[in-house]
C-alpha positions as CSV (number, residue, x, y, z in Angstrom):
1,X,-47.0,-23.1,-5.6
2,X,-47.5,-22.4,-1.7
3,X,-44.0,-21.4,-1.5
4,X,-44.3,-19.0,-4.3
5,X,-47.5,-17.5,-2.8
6,X,-46.0,-17.0,0.8
7,X,-42.9,-15.3,-0.9
8,X,-45.0,-13.1,-2.8
9,X,-47.1,-12.2,0.2
10,X,-43.9,-11.5,2.1
11,X,-42.5,-9.3,-0.6
12,X,-45.8,-7.4,-0.9
13,X,-46.1,-6.9,2.9
14,X,-42.5,-5.6,2.9
15,X,-43.2,-3.4,0.0
16,X,-46.3,-2.0,1.7
17,X,-44.5,-1.4,5.0
18,X,-41.7,0.4,3.3
19,X,-44.2,2.5,1.2
20,X,-46.0,3.4,4.3
21,X,-43.0,4.5,6.3
22,X,-42.3,8.1,6.0
23,X,-39.0,9.5,5.1
24,X,-37.3,11.7,7.7
25,X,-34.6,14.1,7.4
26,X,-32.5,14.7,10.5
27,X,-30.4,18.0,10.2
28,X,-27.6,17.9,12.8
29,X,-25.6,21.1,13.6
30,X,-22.6,20.8,15.6
31,X,-18.9,22.4,15.9
32,X,-15.5,20.7,16.3
33,X,-14.4,20.8,19.9
34,X,-17.8,21.3,21.4
35,X,-18.2,19.3,24.7
36,X,-22.0,18.8,24.3
37,X,-21.7,17.8,20.7
38,X,-19.0,15.2,21.8
39,X,-21.7,13.8,24.3
40,X,-24.2,13.3,21.5
41,X,-21.5,11.8,19.2
42,X,-20.4,9.4,22.0
43,X,-23.9,8.3,22.7
44,X,-24.3,6.7,19.3
45,X,-27.9,8.2,18.9
46,X,-27.4,9.6,15.4
47,X,-26.1,6.2,14.2
48,X,-29.1,4.4,15.9
49,X,-31.8,6.4,14.2
50,X,-30.3,6.4,10.7
51,X,-31.8,3.9,8.1
52,X,-33.1,3.7,4.7
53,X,-36.0,5.7,5.8
54,X,-34.1,8.3,8.1
55,X,-31.3,10.5,6.5
56,X,-28.9,12.2,9.1
57,X,-27.2,15.2,7.5
58,X,-24.4,16.8,9.6
59,X,-23.3,20.3,9.5
60,X,-20.2,21.7,11.1
61,X,-21.4,25.5,11.6
62,X,-17.6,26.6,11.4
63,X,-16.9,24.6,8.3
64,X,-18.3,27.0,6.0
65,X,-20.8,30.1,5.6
66,X,-23.6,27.9,3.9
67,X,-23.8,25.7,7.0
68,X,-23.7,28.8,9.3
69,X,-26.7,30.3,7.2
70,X,-28.5,27.1,7.3
71,X,-28.2,26.7,11.1
72,X,-29.5,30.4,11.4
73,X,-32.4,29.7,9.2
74,X,-33.6,26.7,11.2
75,X,-33.0,28.3,14.7
76,X,-35.0,31.3,13.4
77,X,-37.9,28.7,12.5
78,X,-37.6,27.3,16.0
79,X,-38.2,30.8,17.5
80,X,-34.6,31.1,19.0
81,X,-33.1,34.6,19.4
82,X,-29.4,35.1,18.5
83,X,-28.7,34.9,22.2
84,X,-30.4,31.5,22.6
85,X,-28.7,29.6,19.5
86,X,-26.2,27.0,20.4
87,X,-25.0,23.5,19.3
88,X,-25.6,20.7,19.2
89,X,-28.9,21.5,17.6
90,X,-31.2,19.2,15.5
91,X,-34.0,19.9,13.2
92,X,-36.3,16.9,12.3
93,X,-37.9,17.3,9.0
94,X,-41.1,15.2,8.5
95,X,-43.2,16.0,5.5
96,X,-44.4,19.5,6.1
97,X,-43.8,19.4,9.9
98,X,-40.7,20.3,11.8
99,X,-39.3,19.6,15.3
100,X,-36.3,21.0,17.0
101,X,-34.0,19.6,19.6
102,X,-31.2,21.6,21.5
103,X,-28.7,20.5,23.8
104,X,-27.2,17.0,24.4
105,X,-29.5,15.8,27.0
106,X,-32.6,16.6,24.8
107,X,-31.2,15.1,21.7
108,X,-30.1,11.9,23.3
109,X,-33.3,11.4,25.1
110,X,-35.9,12.5,22.6
111,X,-34.5,12.1,19.1
112,X,-35.4,8.4,18.7
113,X,-38.9,9.0,19.8
114,X,-39.3,12.0,17.5
115,X,-38.1,10.0,14.4
116,X,-40.2,6.8,15.1
117,X,-43.2,9.1,15.4
118,X,-42.6,10.6,11.9
119,X,-42.0,7.3,10.4
120,X,-45.3,6.0,11.8
121,X,-47.5,9.0,11.2
122,X,-45.9,11.2,8.6
123,X,-46.0,14.0,11.2
124,X,-44.5,14.9,14.3
125,X,-46.6,14.5,17.4
126,X,-47.2,17.3,19.7
127,X,-46.4,15.0,22.5
128,X,-42.7,15.3,21.8
129,X,-41.1,17.8,24.4
130,X,-40.7,21.3,23.1
131,X,-37.2,23.0,22.7
132,X,-36.0,24.5,25.9
133,X,-33.9,27.4,24.8
134,X,-32.5,28.0,28.2
135,X,-31.1,24.5,28.5
136,X,-27.4,24.5,29.4
137,X,-27.2,28.2,28.6
138,X,-25.8,31.1,30.6
139,X,-29.0,33.1,31.6
140,X,-29.0,36.8,32.2
141,X,-29.5,36.1,35.9
142,X,-26.2,34.2,35.9
143,X,-24.4,37.1,34.3
144,X,-25.9,39.6,36.8
145,X,-25.1,37.5,39.9
146,X,-21.7,36.6,38.6
147,X,-20.8,40.3,38.0
148,X,-22.2,41.3,41.4
149,X,-20.1,38.9,43.2
150,X,-17.2,39.8,41.1
151,X,-17.6,43.5,41.9
152,X,-17.4,43.0,45.7
153,X,-13.7,42.7,45.8
154,X,-10.9,44.3,48.0
155,X,-8.5,45.1,45.2
156,X,-10.7,47.4,43.3
157,X,-11.8,49.1,46.6
158,X,-8.4,49.7,47.8
159,X,-7.1,51.5,44.8
160,X,-10.1,53.6,44.5
161,X,-9.8,54.5,48.2
162,X,-6.2,55.5,47.7
163,X,-7.2,57.8,44.7
164,X,-10.2,59.5,46.5
165,X,-7.9,60.2,49.5
166,X,-5.1,61.7,47.5
167,X,-7.7,63.7,45.4
168,X,-9.4,65.2,48.5
169,X,-6.0,66.2,49.9
170,X,-5.2,68.3,46.7
171,X,-8.5,69.4,45.4
172,X,-12.2,69.9,45.6
173,X,-14.8,67.3,45.5
174,X,-15.9,68.4,42.2
175,X,-12.4,67.6,40.8
176,X,-12.4,64.4,42.8
177,X,-15.6,63.5,41.2
178,X,-14.2,64.2,37.7
179,X,-10.9,62.3,38.0
180,X,-12.5,59.4,39.7
181,X,-15.1,59.1,36.8
182,X,-12.3,59.1,34.5
183,X,-10.6,56.3,36.4
184,X,-13.7,54.2,36.5
185,X,-14.2,54.6,32.8
186,X,-10.7,53.4,32.2
187,X,-11.3,50.5,34.5
188,X,-14.4,49.6,32.6
189,X,-12.9,49.7,29.1
190,X,-9.8,47.8,30.2
191,X,-11.8,45.0,31.9
192,X,-14.3,44.9,28.9
193,X,-11.3,44.5,26.5
194,X,-9.7,41.8,28.5
195,X,-12.9,39.9,28.9
196,X,-13.3,40.1,24.9
197,X,-9.8,38.9,24.5
198,X,-10.1,36.0,26.8
199,X,-13.2,35.0,25.0
200,X,-11.8,35.0,21.8
201,X,-8.8,33.1,22.9
202,X,-10.9,30.3,24.2
203,X,-13.1,30.3,21.3
204,X,-10.3,30.0,18.9
205,X,-9.2,26.9,20.5
206,X,-11.9,24.8,19.0
207,X,-10.0,21.6,18.5
208,X,-9.1,21.5,22.2
209,X,-12.3,23.2,23.6
210,X,-13.0,20.3,26.0
211,X,-9.6,20.5,27.5
212,X,-9.6,24.4,27.9
213,X,-13.0,24.0,29.5
214,X,-11.7,21.5,32.1
215,X,-8.5,23.5,32.5
216,X,-10.5,26.6,33.3
217,X,-12.6,24.7,35.9
218,X,-9.5,23.5,37.7
219,X,-8.0,27.1,37.5
220,X,-11.2,28.6,38.9
221,X,-11.4,26.0,41.6
222,X,-7.8,26.6,42.6
223,X,-8.4,30.4,42.8
224,X,-11.4,29.7,45.1
225,X,-9.2,27.6,47.4
226,X,-6.8,30.4,47.6
227,X,-9.5,32.7,48.5
228,X,-10.7,30.6,51.3
229,X,-7.0,30.4,52.5
230,X,-6.9,34.2,52.9
231,X,-9.9,34.2,55.0
232,X,-7.9,32.1,57.6
233,X,-4.2,33.3,56.8
234,X,-4.5,36.5,54.8
235,X,-1.1,37.5,53.3
236,X,0.6,34.2,54.1
237,X,1.9,32.2,51.3
238,X,0.5,32.9,47.7
239,X,-2.2,35.6,47.8
240,X,-4.3,37.0,45.2
241,X,-3.8,40.7,45.3
242,X,-2.2,43.6,43.3
243,X,1.7,43.0,43.3
244,X,3.4,44.8,46.0
245,X,5.9,46.1,43.5
246,X,3.0,48.0,41.8
247,X,1.4,49.5,44.9
248,X,4.1,52.5,45.2
249,X,3.3,53.3,41.6
250,X,-0.4,53.2,42.2
251,X,0.1,55.4,45.4
252,X,2.2,58.0,43.5
253,X,-0.3,58.3,40.6
254,X,-3.1,58.6,43.1
255,X,-1.3,61.5,44.7
256,X,-0.7,63.2,41.3
257,X,-4.5,63.3,40.7
258,X,-4.2,64.1,37.0
259,X,-6.4,62.9,34.1
260,X,-3.4,60.9,32.4
261,X,-2.6,59.4,35.8
262,X,-6.2,58.3,36.2
263,X,-6.2,56.7,32.8
264,X,-3.0,54.9,33.1
265,X,-3.8,53.8,36.7
266,X,-7.3,52.3,35.7
267,X,-5.5,50.6,32.8
268,X,-2.7,49.2,35.0
269,X,-4.8,48.2,37.9
270,X,-7.3,46.4,35.9
271,X,-4.8,44.3,34.3
272,X,-2.9,43.6,37.5
273,X,-6.1,43.0,39.4
274,X,-7.4,40.3,37.0
275,X,-5.7,37.5,38.9
276,X,-7.3,39.0,42.2
277,X,-10.8,39.4,40.9
278,X,-10.9,37.5,37.6
279,X,-11.9,33.9,38.5
280,X,-15.6,34.5,38.3
281,X,-14.9,36.5,35.1
282,X,-13.0,33.4,33.7
283,X,-15.8,31.0,34.5
284,X,-18.5,33.1,33.1
285,X,-16.4,33.7,29.8
286,X,-15.6,29.8,29.7
287,X,-19.3,28.9,29.9
288,X,-20.3,31.6,27.4
289,X,-17.8,30.0,24.8
290,X,-18.7,26.4,25.4
291,X,-22.6,27.1,25.3
292,X,-22.5,29.6,22.5
293,X,-24.3,32.1,24.9
294,X,-21.8,35.0,24.1
295,X,-23.1,38.5,23.3
296,X,-21.4,41.8,23.4
297,X,-24.4,43.1,25.4
298,X,-23.8,40.5,28.0
299,X,-20.3,41.5,28.4
300,X,-21.2,45.3,28.5
301,X,-23.8,44.6,31.1
302,X,-21.3,42.5,33.2
303,X,-18.7,45.2,33.3
304,X,-21.2,47.8,34.1
305,X,-22.3,45.9,37.2
306,X,-18.7,45.1,38.0
307,X,-17.9,48.9,38.3
308,X,-21.2,49.8,40.2
309,X,-19.6,49.6,43.7
310,X,-16.9,52.0,42.5
311,X,-19.5,54.4,41.3
312,X,-21.5,54.0,44.5
313,X,-18.3,54.7,46.7
314,X,-17.3,57.8,44.4
315,X,-20.8,59.2,44.9
316,X,-20.8,58.5,48.7
317,X,-17.4,60.3,49.2
318,X,-18.7,63.0,46.9
319,X,-21.6,63.4,49.3
320,X,-19.4,64.1,52.2
321,X,-18.2,60.8,53.6
322,X,-14.5,60.6,54.5
323,X,-12.9,57.9,52.1
324,X,-10.6,56.7,54.9
325,X,-13.8,55.4,56.7
326,X,-14.4,53.4,53.6
327,X,-10.9,52.1,53.5
328,X,-11.1,51.0,57.2
329,X,-14.4,49.2,56.4
330,X,-12.6,47.5,53.4
331,X,-9.9,46.4,55.7
332,X,-12.4,45.2,58.4
333,X,-14.6,43.1,56.0
334,X,-11.8,42.0,53.6
335,X,-11.7,38.4,54.9
336,X,-15.5,38.1,54.5
337,X,-15.3,39.4,51.0
338,X,-12.4,36.7,50.4
339,X,-14.6,34.0,51.9
340,X,-17.7,34.8,49.9
341,X,-15.6,34.9,46.6
342,X,-13.9,31.6,47.5
343,X,-17.2,29.8,48.2
344,X,-18.7,31.0,44.8
345,X,-15.6,30.1,43.0
346,X,-15.4,26.7,44.3
347,X,-18.9,26.2,43.4
348,X,-18.4,27.4,39.8
349,X,-15.3,25.3,39.4
350,X,-17.2,22.2,40.5
351,X,-20.0,23.0,38.2
352,X,-17.6,23.3,35.2
353,X,-15.9,20.0,35.9
354,X,-18.7,17.9,36.9
355,X,-21.6,19.0,34.8
């Protein structure tokens, strides 16, 4: 009799405890190949929290449109703008209350606490840390600083100086301003399209995104080391500059000073100077792809900042300064520009590889 009573008591206790435990739905959004999603999977946190009271539903946002729409719905509920959305992202649904976790660090560190709070209280405590939309994101400040550093490069200055010298030799300053403006617009469009193409290429490699990310980090690091080398031994060994075989063509087009020549020169020079100037561009585009921080507006802004020094130089020359003076300044300060770019590229490469 006593045994039956004890067994009945235990059964009732278990039933009551199960009845008092509130059910939790954990909606986990990820995408295949995402580096930070891989960190969440490797941590085992999703398996750890899942039990008979906790359902973990996984959604690959690239698998179908329904998953993508649900992701947008929950990120809107979290108050995230389209520029702040990213994966991994979790919505914890507890009765009428919701909580949101974004980024591998926040999910791994806080998901278990959030789920336990819901199971015990039927709602999510305000003590759980809120979503930090900027965590592991490319910020507007990063875009601006990267573009400013990228814009200070000897390659772009050299070609513009050649063009301005040639234009002033055969025409008026007004004509020089017109042709130089067309050249700068051509540079802007070409560099923008190149960046968009690079981003799409990285984004398309979803199954090997992690390896693309690491390869980009190595490449940026190598480019940085080459720039540092050029500070000490410029022109010796492999150097990041417009190919010497292209330089006579650039000079010839600059001397022509026509609108078609300016457009063609802007297009060709932008493509050929990407190895010279594109290390920072590649790093920024790679981090945009990995962290889902990409926006056309970011790319437009980046390239506007990239051409700002060209605009400033053109206006200074239009105001009366001899472009040969600017070219002499470029040659004098070239090694320091190389050093600055090298230091920044090495820092970006290490950040990509180690964080």
